[in-house]
C-alpha positions in Angstrom: 115.8 -33.3 88.0 113.4 -34.2 90.8 111.7 -30.7 90.7 113.5 -29.4 93.8 116.0 -26.5 94.0 119.5 -27.8 93.9 121.2 -25.1 96.0 118.5 -25.5 98.9 119.0 -29.4 98.9 122.8 -29.0 99.0 122.6 -26.6 101.8 120.3 -28.8 103.9 122.6 -31.9 103.3 125.7 -29.9 104.4 124.0 -28.5 107.6 122.4 -31.9 108.4 125.6 -34.0 108.0 127.3 -33.0 111.4 129.7 -35.9 111.5 127.4 -38.4 109.6 128.9 -38.8 106.2 126.0 -41.1 105.2 123.5 -38.2 105.5 121.8 -37.3 102.3 118.6 -36.5 100.4 116.2 -39.1 98.9 115.0 -37.7 95.7 112.1 -40.3 95.4 110.3 -39.1 98.4 111.9 -35.7 99.3 113.3 -36.9 102.6 116.5 -36.3 104.2 118.2 -38.8 106.4 120.9 -41.6 106.6 121.1 -43.0 103.1 122.4 -46.5 104.4 119.3 -46.9 106.5 117.1 -45.7 103.8 118.5 -48.3 101.4 119.8 -45.8 98.9 123.3 -46.7 99.2 124.0 -50.4 99.4 127.8 -51.4 99.8 127.3 -54.8 98.3 125.9 -53.2 95.2 128.9 -50.9 94.9 131.3 -53.7 95.2 129.4 -55.9 92.7 129.4 -52.9 90.2 133.1 -52.4 90.7 133.8 -56.0 90.2 131.8 -56.3 87.1 133.5 -53.4 85.6 137.0 -54.6 86.4 136.2 -57.9 84.8 134.9 -56.1 81.8 138.3 -54.2 81.5 140.2 -57.4 81.9 138.2 -59.3 79.3 138.8 -56.5 76.8 142.5 -56.7 77.4 142.5 -60.5 77.0 140.5 -60.5 73.8 142.3 -57.7 72.2 145.3 -58.7 70.0 147.3 -55.5 70.8 147.2 -52.9 73.6 148.9 -49.5 73.2 150.2 -48.2 76.6 152.4 -45.3 77.7 155.7 -46.5 79.1 158.2 -44.2 80.9 161.7 -45.0 79.4 163.3 -42.3 81.4 166.6 -40.7 79.9 167.0 -43.5 77.4 164.1 -42.0 75.3 165.9 -38.6 74.8 169.2 -40.3 73.7 167.7 -43.0 71.5 167.7 -42.7 67.7 164.9 -44.0 65.5 164.5 -47.8 65.8 166.9 -48.0 68.9 164.3 -48.3 71.6 164.2 -51.8 73.1 162.3 -52.4 76.3 
């Protein structure tokens, strides 16, 4: 909450975009403009965060002794009796 009225900010951003998908609102100083030029959105930081999160997930899978997943068996699942499912 930056002490601004949300619907007004949203309306200003919608009307100000006009083909510029980077247009937005800087809550730190209350200005509207291109978020890439103002330094709010940094593509390198987004990529770095995505890479860090994916490495974290991979590390969890590698260090876990067992992982439970949902696997589609198709029609075999309906026909199989207890203990007969072999993947």
